[in-house]
VOPAGU-2260 file (C-alpha; in pm, 1 decimal, decimal comma):
REM VOPAGU-2260
SITE   aa  ch    i         X         Y         Z
SITE  MET   A    0      41,8      29,8      -0,3
SITE  ASP   A    1      98,2     333,4     -85,3
SITE  HIS   A    2      -7,4     640,9       2,3
SITE  GLY   A    3     -56,7    1015,1      19,5
SITE  GLU   A    4    -184,5    1246,3     183,7
SITE  ASN   A    5    -541,4    1096,1     151,1
SITE  ASN   A    6    -492,1     798,5    -142,9
SITE  ILE   A    7    -334,8     456,8    -153,9
SITE  THR   A    8    -276,0     283,2    -417,9
SITE  VAL   A    9    -415,3     -89,8    -376,3
SITE  VAL   A   10    -262,5    -347,1    -588,9
SITE  ASP   A   11    -529,2    -630,1    -648,8
SITE  GLU   A   12    -442,0   -1037,6    -670,3
SITE  ASN   A   13    -348,9    -995,8   -1082,8
SITE  GLY   A   14     -93,4    -697,3   -1019,2
SITE  ASN   A   15    -350,5    -433,0   -1138,6
SITE  GLU   A   16    -308,4     -93,1    -949,5
SITE  GLN   A   17    -591,6     103,5    -838,0
SITE  LEU   A   18    -611,7     476,2    -706,3
SITE  CYS   A   19    -841,2     479,3    -355,6
SITE  GLU   A   20    -932,9     787,5    -167,5
SITE  VAL   A   21    -901,3     719,8     216,2
SITE  LEU   A   22   -1208,2     801,2     377,8
SITE  PHE   A   23   -1111,5     728,9     740,4
SITE  THR   A   24    -867,5     453,9     942,8
SITE  PHE   A   25    -854,4     418,9    1263,4
SITE  ASP   A   26    -698,4     171,2    1527,4
SITE  SER   A   27    -886,8    -111,6    1734,1
SITE  GLU   A   28    -753,8    -246,8    2087,0
SITE  GLU   A   29    -987,8    -524,7    2085,6
SITE  PHE   A   30    -814,6    -683,8    1744,0
SITE  GLY   A   31    -432,0    -521,5    1785,4
SITE  LYS   A   32    -526,3    -364,5    1454,4
SITE  SER   A   33    -521,5     -69,0    1241,6
SITE  TYR   A   34    -789,4     -32,4     967,4
SITE  VAL   A   35    -859,9     182,2     685,5
SITE  LEU   A   36   -1185,7     260,1     463,8
SITE  TYR   A   37   -1164,8     385,0      94,0
SITE  TYR   A   38   -1275,0     421,4    -218,3
SITE  PRO   A   39   -1252,8     433,8    -551,2
SITE  VAL   A   40   -1089,1     762,0    -706,8
SITE  GLY   A   41   -1352,3     920,1    -906,5
SITE  ALA   A   42   -1645,8     724,0    -755,9
SITE  GLU   A   43   -1808,7    1042,0    -585,0
SITE  ASP   A   44   -1837,8    1198,3    -940,9
SITE  ASN   A   45   -2089,3     917,6   -1036,2
SITE  ASP   A   46   -2448,9    1029,1    -904,0
SITE  ASP   A   47   -2638,9     717,1   -1021,7
SITE  GLU   A   48   -2426,6     477,4    -855,5
SITE  GLU   A   49   -2381,6     392,1    -458,2
SITE  ILE   A   50   -2036,4     403,8    -397,1
SITE  GLU   A   51   -1863,1      83,2    -283,3
SITE  ILE   A   52   -1651,6     119,0      33,6
SITE  HIS   A   53   -1355,2    -120,8      86,3
SITE  ALA   A   54   -1179,3    -214,4     377,4
SITE  SER   A   55    -894,6    -377,3     517,7
SITE  ALA   A   56    -624,4    -421,9     801,4
SITE  PHE   A   57    -326,6    -245,7     729,5
SITE  THR   A   58      25,7    -249,1     872,1
SITE  PRO   A   59     191,3      46,9     863,1
SITE  SER   A   60     620,5      73,3     730,1
SITE  GLU   A   61     851,5     185,6     969,1
SITE  ASP   A   62     840,4     504,0     803,5
SITE  ASN   A   63     466,5     563,2     724,9
SITE  GLU   A   64     552,1     580,8     352,0
SITE  ASP   A   65     358,5     294,4     266,2
SITE  GLY   A   66     220,1     -56,5     471,7
SITE  GLU   A   67      77,6    -377,5     365,7
SITE  LEU   A   68    -307,3    -444,4     355,5
SITE  MET   A   69    -415,7    -704,8     466,1
SITE  PRO   A   70    -807,0    -928,0     406,4
SITE  ILE   A   71   -1051,5    -882,5     744,0
SITE  GLU   A   72   -1061,5   -1213,3     889,3
SITE  THR   A   73   -1355,1   -1218,9    1111,6
SITE  ASP   A   74   -1718,3   -1125,9    1122,5
SITE  GLU   A   75   -1685,4    -997,1    1456,4
SITE  GLU   A   76   -1419,8    -745,7    1307,5
SITE  TRP   A   77   -1664,3    -678,1    1029,1
SITE  ASP   A   78   -1942,5    -599,3    1300,9
SITE  MET   A   79   -1722,1    -370,7    1448,2
SITE  ILE   A   80   -1619,1    -230,5    1081,6
SITE  GLU   A   81   -1932,5    -161,4    1012,6
SITE  GLU   A   82   -2057,7      -0,9    1337,7
SITE  MET   A   83   -1744,9     254,5    1286,2
SITE  LEU   A   84   -1849,0     335,5     940,3
SITE  GLU   A   85   -2221,6     400,9    1054,2
SITE  THR   A   86   -2082,7     605,9    1305,8
SITE  PHE   A   87   -1853,6     813,9    1072,0
SITE  LEU   A   88   -2146,7     840,2     821,9
SITE  ALA   A   89   -2397,5     972,7    1066,8
SITE  GLU   A   90   -2123,6    1249,7    1188,3
SITE  GLN   A   91   -2033,2    1354,4     818,0
SITE  ASP   A   92   -2443,2    1419,4     816,6
SITE  GLU   A   93   -2461,2    1615,2    1121,9
SITE  GLU   A   94   -2175,4    1879,8     993,3
């Protein structure tokens, strides 16, 4: 995972790169991991489609210049991520 200020480049299993915008990141003491929620750059420009938000666990590198994305492994993690996303979106609606 390479990232700029609010963007990351995600490489899929076929080696294809996709520039994504970071929605937000957070740490979970319960699972001892950091998580990132992101979506493809340009997705917000298409009003006809719902934006597909992706989530991954990640390990930042020592220099914080890049890191490694890892899949979410358990239903408990997904439940916690969905709760964090709902809270984030509710806060955004209030602003």
